[in-house]
Short mmCIF file of the C-alpha atoms (twelve columns), coordinates in Angstrom:
data_MODEL
# 
_entry.id   MODEL 
# 
loop_
_atom_site.group_PDB 
_atom_site.id 
_atom_site.type_symbol 
_atom_site.label_atom_id 
_atom_site.label_alt_id 
_atom_site.label_comp_id 
_atom_site.label_asym_id 
_atom_site.label_seq_id 
_atom_site.Cartn_x 
_atom_site.Cartn_y 
_atom_site.Cartn_z 
_atom_site.pdbx_PDB_model_num 
ATOM 1   C CA . MET A 1   48.998 -26.865 -17.979 1 
ATOM 2   C CA . LYS A 2   50.346 -23.429 -17.092 1 
ATOM 3   C CA . ILE A 3   51.043 -20.507 -19.446 1 
ATOM 4   C CA . ILE A 4   53.527 -17.763 -18.572 1 
ATOM 5   C CA . LYS A 5   53.150 -14.872 -21.002 1 
ATOM 6   C CA . ASP A 6   55.420 -12.126 -22.270 1 
ATOM 7   C CA . ILE A 7   58.798 -13.202 -20.918 1 
ATOM 8   C CA . PRO A 8   61.660 -11.129 -22.381 1 
ATOM 9   C CA . TYR A 9   64.255 -13.297 -24.135 1 
ATOM 10  C CA . ALA A 10  66.337 -10.717 -26.019 1 
ATOM 11  C CA . GLN A 11  66.635 -6.963  -26.381 1 
ATOM 12  C CA . TYR A 12  67.929 -4.705  -29.150 1 
ATOM 13  C CA . GLY A 13  67.974 -1.103  -27.948 1 
ATOM 14  C CA . ASP A 14  64.399 -0.355  -26.858 1 
ATOM 15  C CA . ARG A 15  62.982 -3.375  -28.713 1 
ATOM 16  C CA . VAL A 16  62.228 -6.205  -26.292 1 
ATOM 17  C CA . MET A 17  61.565 -9.658  -27.730 1 
ATOM 18  C CA . LEU A 18  58.967 -11.734 -25.874 1 
ATOM 19  C CA . LEU A 19  57.968 -15.366 -25.564 1 
ATOM 20  C CA . ASP A 20  55.134 -17.326 -23.970 1 
ATOM 21  C CA . LEU A 21  55.905 -20.551 -22.134 1 
ATOM 22  C CA . TYR A 22  53.455 -23.450 -22.072 1 
ATOM 23  C CA . LEU A 23  54.324 -25.747 -19.170 1 
ATOM 24  C CA . PRO A 24  52.960 -29.272 -18.697 1 
ATOM 25  C CA . ASP A 25  51.264 -30.357 -15.484 1 
ATOM 26  C CA . GLN A 26  53.426 -32.274 -13.009 1 
ATOM 27  C CA . PRO A 27  56.405 -33.038 -15.243 1 
ATOM 28  C CA . GLN A 28  58.590 -35.961 -14.276 1 
ATOM 29  C CA . GLY A 29  62.101 -34.518 -14.127 1 
ATOM 30  C CA . LEU A 30  63.549 -32.276 -16.823 1 
ATOM 31  C CA . VAL A 31  61.384 -31.821 -19.916 1 
ATOM 32  C CA . PRO A 32  62.381 -31.256 -23.560 1 
ATOM 33  C CA . ALA A 33  61.449 -27.816 -24.908 1 
ATOM 34  C CA . ILE A 34  60.042 -26.930 -28.320 1 
ATOM 35  C CA . LEU A 35  60.607 -23.461 -29.785 1 
ATOM 36  C CA . CYS A 36  57.514 -22.419 -31.770 1 
ATOM 37  C CA . VAL A 37  58.087 -19.904 -34.573 1 
ATOM 38  C CA . VAL A 38  54.972 -18.544 -36.251 1 
ATOM 39  C CA . GLY A 39  54.707 -17.777 -39.958 1 
ATOM 40  C CA . GLY A 40  53.387 -14.714 -41.752 1 
ATOM 41  C CA . GLY A 41  55.792 -13.919 -44.572 1 
ATOM 42  C CA . TRP A 42  58.414 -12.567 -42.135 1 
ATOM 43  C CA . ARG A 43  55.962 -9.626  -41.867 1 
ATOM 44  C CA . SER A 44  53.716 -10.790 -39.012 1 
ATOM 45  C CA . THR A 45  55.023 -12.601 -35.960 1 
ATOM 46  C CA . ALA A 46  52.237 -12.792 -33.374 1 
ATOM 47  C CA . LYS A 47  53.188 -15.578 -30.954 1 
ATOM 48  C CA . GLU A 48  49.492 -15.983 -30.164 1 
ATOM 49  C CA . GLY A 49  49.230 -17.781 -33.506 1 
ATOM 50  C CA . TYR A 50  50.694 -20.819 -31.760 1 
ATOM 51  C CA . VAL A 51  48.307 -21.071 -28.820 1 
ATOM 52  C CA . GLU A 52  46.822 -24.328 -30.138 1 
ATOM 53  C CA . ALA A 53  50.220 -25.878 -30.883 1 
ATOM 54  C CA . GLY A 54  51.710 -24.651 -27.610 1 
ATOM 55  C CA . THR A 55  48.793 -26.098 -25.695 1 
ATOM 56  C CA . GLY A 56  49.022 -29.386 -27.589 1 
ATOM 57  C CA . LEU A 57  52.743 -29.696 -26.969 1 
ATOM 58  C CA . ALA A 58  52.358 -28.986 -23.244 1 
ATOM 59  C CA . GLN A 59  49.517 -31.472 -22.943 1 
ATOM 60  C CA . GLY A 60  51.805 -33.932 -24.717 1 
ATOM 61  C CA . GLY A 61  54.490 -33.509 -22.065 1 
ATOM 62  C CA . PHE A 62  56.750 -30.858 -23.636 1 
ATOM 63  C CA . ILE A 63  57.539 -27.291 -22.672 1 
ATOM 64  C CA . ALA A 64  56.607 -25.024 -25.587 1 
ATOM 65  C CA . ALA A 65  58.045 -21.543 -26.115 1 
ATOM 66  C CA . ALA A 66  56.167 -19.411 -28.655 1 
ATOM 67  C CA . ILE A 67  58.152 -16.335 -29.669 1 
ATOM 68  C CA . THR A 68  57.776 -12.993 -31.349 1 
ATOM 69  C CA . TYR A 69  60.613 -11.987 -33.643 1 
ATOM 70  C CA . ARG A 70  61.485 -8.894  -35.620 1 
ATOM 71  C CA . THR A 71  59.600 -8.483  -38.883 1 
ATOM 72  C CA . SER A 72  60.997 -7.489  -42.268 1 
ATOM 73  C CA . THR A 73  59.629 -3.991  -41.637 1 
ATOM 74  C CA . GLU A 74  62.030 -3.718  -38.692 1 
ATOM 75  C CA . VAL A 75  65.113 -5.551  -39.885 1 
ATOM 76  C CA . ILE A 76  66.059 -7.462  -43.020 1 
ATOM 77  C CA . ALA A 77  67.639 -10.900 -43.095 1 
ATOM 78  C CA . PRO A 78  69.279 -12.373 -41.107 1 
ATOM 79  C CA . GLY A 79  67.900 -10.322 -38.196 1 
ATOM 80  C CA . ASN A 80  65.077 -12.693 -37.310 1 
ATOM 81  C CA . VAL A 81  67.430 -15.672 -37.629 1 
ATOM 82  C CA . HIS A 82  69.411 -13.983 -34.857 1 
ATOM 83  C CA . ASP A 83  66.193 -13.718 -32.832 1 
ATOM 84  C CA . CYS A 84  65.409 -17.419 -33.136 1 
ATOM 85  C CA . LYS A 85  68.925 -18.393 -32.138 1 
ATOM 86  C CA . ALA A 86  68.747 -15.972 -29.198 1 
ATOM 87  C CA . ALA A 87  65.530 -17.682 -28.080 1 
ATOM 88  C CA . VAL A 88  67.188 -21.110 -28.115 1 
ATOM 89  C CA . ARG A 89  70.113 -19.733 -26.099 1 
ATOM 90  C CA . TRP A 90  67.641 -18.186 -23.638 1 
ATOM 91  C CA . LEU A 91  65.934 -21.554 -23.156 1 
ATOM 92  C CA . ARG A 92  69.269 -23.106 -22.250 1 
ATOM 93  C CA . ALA A 93  70.304 -20.224 -20.002 1 
ATOM 94  C CA . ASN A 94  67.011 -20.513 -18.095 1 
ATOM 95  C CA . ALA A 95  66.679 -24.286 -18.176 1 
ATOM 96  C CA . ALA A 96  67.066 -24.732 -14.439 1 
ATOM 97  C CA . THR A 97  64.356 -22.152 -13.693 1 
ATOM 98  C CA . TYR A 98  61.711 -23.832 -15.835 1 
ATOM 99  C CA . GLY A 99  62.732 -27.488 -15.681 1 
ATOM 100 C CA . ILE A 100 63.962 -27.662 -19.288 1 
ATOM 101 C CA . ASP A 101 66.253 -30.447 -20.460 1 
ATOM 102 C CA . SER A 102 68.843 -28.243 -22.163 1 
ATOM 103 C CA . THR A 103 70.214 -31.184 -24.150 1 
ATOM 104 C CA . ARG A 104 66.844 -31.770 -25.851 1 
ATOM 105 C CA . ILE A 105 65.449 -28.736 -27.626 1 
ATOM 106 C CA . GLY A 106 63.302 -28.921 -30.736 1 
ATOM 107 C CA . ALA A 107 61.796 -26.328 -33.051 1 
ATOM 108 C CA . LEU A 108 58.430 -26.104 -34.793 1 
ATOM 109 C CA . GLY A 109 57.391 -23.613 -37.459 1 
ATOM 110 C CA . GLY A 110 55.101 -22.998 -40.406 1 
ATOM 111 C CA . SER A 111 55.782 -21.086 -43.629 1 
ATOM 112 C CA . ALA A 112 58.224 -18.247 -42.815 1 
ATOM 113 C CA . GLY A 113 58.537 -19.766 -39.353 1 
ATOM 114 C CA . ALA A 114 59.319 -23.104 -41.001 1 
ATOM 115 C CA . HIS A 115 62.094 -21.416 -42.970 1 
ATOM 116 C CA . LEU A 116 63.549 -20.076 -39.719 1 
ATOM 117 C CA . VAL A 117 63.404 -23.357 -37.803 1 
ATOM 118 C CA . SER A 118 64.930 -25.140 -40.798 1 
ATOM 119 C CA . LEU A 119 67.828 -22.709 -40.551 1 
ATOM 120 C CA . LEU A 120 68.122 -23.539 -36.841 1 
ATOM 121 C CA . GLY A 121 68.364 -27.204 -37.748 1 
ATOM 122 C CA . THR A 122 71.031 -26.747 -40.406 1 
ATOM 123 C CA . THR A 123 73.286 -23.929 -39.142 1 
ATOM 124 C CA . ASN A 124 74.602 -24.975 -35.748 1 
ATOM 125 C CA . GLY A 125 77.990 -23.359 -35.218 1 
ATOM 126 C CA . ARG A 126 77.602 -20.709 -37.945 1 
ATOM 127 C CA . GLN A 127 78.835 -17.729 -35.988 1 
ATOM 128 C CA . GLU A 128 77.745 -15.226 -38.647 1 
ATOM 129 C CA . LEU A 129 74.113 -16.133 -37.936 1 
ATOM 130 C CA . GLU A 130 74.231 -16.018 -34.126 1 
ATOM 131 C CA . GLY A 131 73.604 -12.294 -33.637 1 
ATOM 132 C CA . ASN A 132 73.896 -10.422 -30.353 1 
ATOM 133 C CA . GLY A 133 70.599 -11.275 -28.669 1 
ATOM 134 C CA . GLY A 134 72.156 -12.367 -25.384 1 
ATOM 135 C CA . ASN A 135 73.437 -15.456 -23.573 1 
ATOM 136 C CA . PRO A 136 76.415 -15.893 -25.937 1 
ATOM 137 C CA . ALA A 137 77.900 -18.685 -23.833 1 
ATOM 138 C CA . GLN A 138 74.927 -20.948 -24.637 1 
ATOM 139 C CA . SER A 139 74.504 -23.079 -27.754 1 
ATOM 140 C CA . SER A 140 71.763 -22.278 -30.265 1 
ATOM 141 C CA . ALA A 141 71.717 -25.855 -31.591 1 
ATOM 142 C CA . VAL A 142 68.417 -27.722 -31.796 1 
ATOM 143 C CA . GLN A 143 68.079 -31.488 -31.728 1 
ATOM 144 C CA . ALA A 144 64.884 -31.842 -33.789 1 
ATOM 145 C CA . VAL A 145 62.913 -29.747 -36.295 1 
ATOM 146 C CA . CYS A 146 59.345 -29.999 -37.547 1 
ATOM 147 C CA . GLU A 147 58.522 -27.640 -40.397 1 
ATOM 148 C CA . PHE A 148 55.330 -27.027 -42.371 1 
ATOM 149 C CA . CYS A 149 55.604 -25.686 -45.929 1 
ATOM 150 C CA . ALA A 150 59.009 -24.010 -45.660 1 
ATOM 151 C CA . PRO A 151 60.620 -21.931 -48.394 1 
ATOM 152 C CA . ILE A 152 64.004 -23.629 -48.418 1 
ATOM 153 C CA . ASP A 153 65.895 -21.964 -51.279 1 
ATOM 154 C CA . LEU A 154 65.262 -18.216 -51.416 1 
ATOM 155 C CA . THR A 155 67.381 -17.831 -54.555 1 
ATOM 156 C CA . LEU A 156 64.592 -19.418 -56.628 1 
ATOM 157 C CA . GLY A 157 62.884 -16.043 -56.874 1 
ATOM 158 C CA . ALA A 158 65.486 -15.067 -59.464 1 
ATOM 159 C CA . GLN A 159 63.707 -17.418 -61.896 1 
ATOM 160 C CA . PRO A 160 60.961 -15.371 -63.647 1 
ATOM 161 C CA . GLU A 161 58.566 -18.300 -64.043 1 
ATOM 162 C CA . LEU A 162 58.734 -19.147 -60.329 1 
ATOM 163 C CA . ARG A 163 58.490 -15.512 -59.274 1 
ATOM 164 C CA . LYS A 164 55.310 -15.218 -61.341 1 
ATOM 165 C CA . LYS A 165 53.774 -18.493 -60.155 1 
ATOM 166 C CA . TYR A 166 54.564 -17.874 -56.474 1 
ATOM 167 C CA . SER A 167 54.211 -14.097 -56.494 1 
ATOM 168 C CA . VAL A 168 53.010 -13.807 -52.885 1 
ATOM 169 C CA . LEU A 169 56.084 -15.634 -51.589 1 
ATOM 170 C CA . TYR A 170 58.564 -13.632 -53.604 1 
ATOM 171 C CA . GLU A 171 57.001 -10.301 -52.683 1 
ATOM 172 C CA . CYS A 172 57.635 -11.322 -49.075 1 
ATOM 173 C CA . VAL A 173 61.137 -12.561 -49.914 1 
ATOM 174 C CA . GLU A 174 62.043 -9.211  -51.478 1 
ATOM 175 C CA . ASP A 175 60.928 -7.395  -48.328 1 
ATOM 176 C CA . TYR A 176 62.868 -9.890  -46.230 1 
ATOM 177 C CA . LEU A 177 66.052 -9.413  -48.248 1 
ATOM 178 C CA . GLY A 178 65.657 -5.644  -48.587 1 
ATOM 179 C CA . GLY A 179 65.616 -5.841  -52.379 1 
ATOM 180 C CA . SER A 180 65.179 -8.156  -55.338 1 
ATOM 181 C CA . VAL A 181 66.636 -11.649 -55.219 1 
ATOM 182 C CA . GLU A 182 68.803 -10.853 -58.233 1 
ATOM 183 C CA . LYS A 183 70.372 -7.883  -56.469 1 
ATOM 184 C CA . ARG A 184 70.584 -9.667  -53.102 1 
ATOM 185 C CA . MET A 185 71.671 -13.111 -54.275 1 
ATOM 186 C CA . ASP A 186 74.482 -13.527 -51.741 1 
ATOM 187 C CA . LEU A 187 72.115 -12.648 -48.890 1 
ATOM 188 C CA . ALA A 188 69.448 -14.992 -50.303 1 
ATOM 189 C CA . LYS A 189 71.978 -17.826 -50.322 1 
ATOM 190 C CA . SER A 190 73.093 -17.030 -46.773 1 
ATOM 191 C CA . VAL A 191 69.555 -17.511 -45.389 1 
ATOM 192 C CA . SER A 192 68.577 -20.552 -47.491 1 
ATOM 193 C CA . PRO A 193 68.487 -23.715 -45.350 1 
ATOM 194 C CA . LEU A 194 69.235 -25.889 -48.377 1 
ATOM 195 C CA . ARG A 195 72.715 -24.373 -48.549 1 
ATOM 196 C CA . TYR A 196 73.677 -25.689 -45.113 1 
ATOM 197 C CA . VAL A 197 72.452 -29.292 -45.185 1 
ATOM 198 C CA . SER A 198 75.100 -31.615 -43.754 1 
ATOM 199 C CA . PRO A 199 75.356 -34.828 -41.721 1 
ATOM 200 C CA . ALA A 200 75.180 -32.590 -38.633 1 
ATOM 201 C CA . SER A 201 71.721 -31.255 -39.503 1 
ATOM 202 C CA . ALA A 202 68.988 -31.996 -36.974 1 
ATOM 203 C CA . PRO A 203 66.452 -34.794 -37.525 1 
ATOM 204 C CA . THR A 204 63.606 -33.197 -39.444 1 
ATOM 205 C CA . LEU A 205 59.911 -33.827 -40.063 1 
ATOM 206 C CA . ILE A 206 58.625 -32.021 -43.163 1 
ATOM 207 C CA . ILE A 207 54.895 -31.624 -43.843 1 
ATOM 208 C CA . HIS A 208 53.750 -29.903 -47.032 1 
ATOM 209 C CA . GLY A 209 50.507 -29.869 -48.980 1 
ATOM 210 C CA . ASP A 210 50.666 -30.784 -52.652 1 
ATOM 211 C CA . ALA A 211 48.052 -28.086 -53.397 1 
ATOM 212 C CA . ASP A 212 50.108 -25.316 -51.767 1 
ATOM 213 C CA . ASP A 213 50.035 -22.274 -54.082 1 
ATOM 214 C CA . ILE A 214 52.207 -20.101 -51.813 1 
ATOM 215 C CA . VAL A 215 55.313 -22.289 -51.444 1 
ATOM 216 C CA . SER A 216 55.928 -25.084 -53.934 1 
ATOM 217 C CA . VAL A 217 55.899 -28.595 -52.488 1 
ATOM 218 C CA . GLU A 218 58.966 -29.191 -54.678 1 
ATOM 219 C CA . GLU A 219 60.987 -27.153 -52.174 1 
ATOM 220 C CA . SER A 220 60.210 -29.683 -49.453 1 
ATOM 221 C CA . ILE A 221 60.947 -32.609 -51.741 1 
ATOM 222 C CA . VAL A 222 64.368 -31.163 -52.639 1 
ATOM 223 C CA . PHE A 223 65.088 -30.442 -48.958 1 
ATOM 224 C CA . TYR A 224 64.075 -33.938 -47.908 1 
ATOM 225 C CA . ASN A 225 66.250 -35.529 -50.581 1 
ATOM 226 C CA . ALA A 226 69.232 -33.392 -49.544 1 
ATOM 227 C CA . LEU A 227 68.802 -34.345 -45.888 1 
ATOM 228 C CA . LYS A 228 68.515 -38.038 -46.718 1 
ATOM 229 C CA . LYS A 229 71.577 -37.867 -48.982 1 
ATOM 230 C CA . ALA A 230 73.506 -36.364 -46.053 1 
ATOM 231 C CA . GLY A 231 72.407 -39.252 -43.829 1 
ATOM 232 C CA . VAL A 232 70.032 -37.171 -41.704 1 
ATOM 233 C CA . ASP A 233 66.956 -38.712 -40.046 1 
ATOM 234 C CA . ALA A 234 64.323 -37.038 -42.232 1 
ATOM 235 C CA . THR A 235 60.626 -37.714 -42.856 1 
ATOM 236 C CA . LEU A 236 58.458 -36.127 -45.553 1 
ATOM 237 C CA . ASN A 237 54.659 -36.111 -45.478 1 
ATOM 238 C CA . VAL A 238 53.220 -34.761 -48.729 1 
ATOM 239 C CA . ALA A 239 49.642 -34.049 -47.704 1 
ATOM 240 C CA . LYS A 240 47.294 -34.849 -50.582 1 
ATOM 241 C CA . GLY A 241 45.015 -31.957 -51.493 1 
ATOM 242 C CA . ALA A 242 46.293 -29.767 -48.651 1 
ATOM 243 C CA . THR A 243 47.010 -26.072 -49.172 1 
ATOM 244 C CA . HIS A 244 49.407 -23.744 -47.359 1 
ATOM 245 C CA . ASP A 245 47.263 -23.464 -44.228 1 
ATOM 246 C CA . LEU A 246 47.962 -26.673 -42.313 1 
ATOM 247 C CA . LYS A 247 46.277 -27.084 -38.926 1 
ATOM 248 C CA . TRP A 248 47.580 -28.495 -35.637 1 
ATOM 249 C CA . ALA A 249 44.301 -30.372 -35.224 1 
ATOM 250 C CA . THR A 250 45.125 -32.422 -38.316 1 
ATOM 251 C CA . TYR A 251 48.855 -32.965 -37.848 1 
ATOM 252 C CA . GLY A 252 49.446 -32.550 -34.108 1 
ATOM 253 C CA . ASP A 253 49.579 -36.262 -33.342 1 
ATOM 254 C CA . GLN A 254 52.229 -36.777 -36.020 1 
ATOM 255 C CA . VAL A 255 54.276 -33.858 -34.681 1 
ATOM 256 C CA . LEU A 256 54.084 -35.159 -31.116 1 
ATOM 257 C CA . ALA A 257 55.091 -38.652 -32.198 1 
ATOM 258 C CA . PHE A 258 58.112 -37.248 -34.035 1 
ATOM 259 C CA . PHE A 259 59.310 -35.133 -31.120 1 
ATOM 260 C CA . ARG A 260 58.793 -38.020 -28.705 1 
ATOM 261 C CA . ARG A 261 60.810 -40.345 -30.913 1 
ATOM 262 C CA . ILE A 262 63.718 -37.928 -31.281 1 
ATOM 263 C CA . LEU A 263 63.729 -36.096 -27.946 1 
ATOM 264 C CA . THR A 264 62.494 -38.568 -25.341 1 
ATOM 265 C CA . ASN A 265 64.107 -41.882 -26.301 1 
# 
């Protein structure tokens, strides 16, 4: 395996967005790529948080791209959605250089990163979410999504009982929206993956612990049911006793099997 660090994929003024590529040894032909989007409440986006997953994906035969993206202290929603879509477009624009199969790109994320990759999987063709991060001629569509513990409907923070029970999440959501959910309801809707579910949504693997006290497992259940109703290839693993901090060591084999089924067959 080879790691290439700190490759620029987009630029906004003086702010350069970087990614790390994890490349498998001796690939046979073009290889599917997986965009890895770290969590952290949209406040912390260190791509080094996905070293283990990036390594595991590369050892499993995929090219992994772990990205930084702009935090809620830099730009409110949908700025980091723009970043993720720019990263997918960059992968396609540079596919020939790195041996990427541009027709087979997946996305992996946890928590806030799971929210962002779920948006990638449900918003192909939504021009208002593309942004101006470069390579506009390329598609930002992904063909598979694996998400861990995603907040799927950001409007739920307008419900006092949920805001109280999941106070950590909705403090982060308010920073992300640039104000309270009640005052930013239209923006909250515009960055809620649940809003965009359709038959065109990408096949999705959802993993969520039933003891998660940061993001309710009910969000994943509702998302899964919506995807299935739309006819999307969706799988839900409700992890018994698991909290919000799910580890690659526990779930990596399941993630690899999903991406192999969707992206290599």
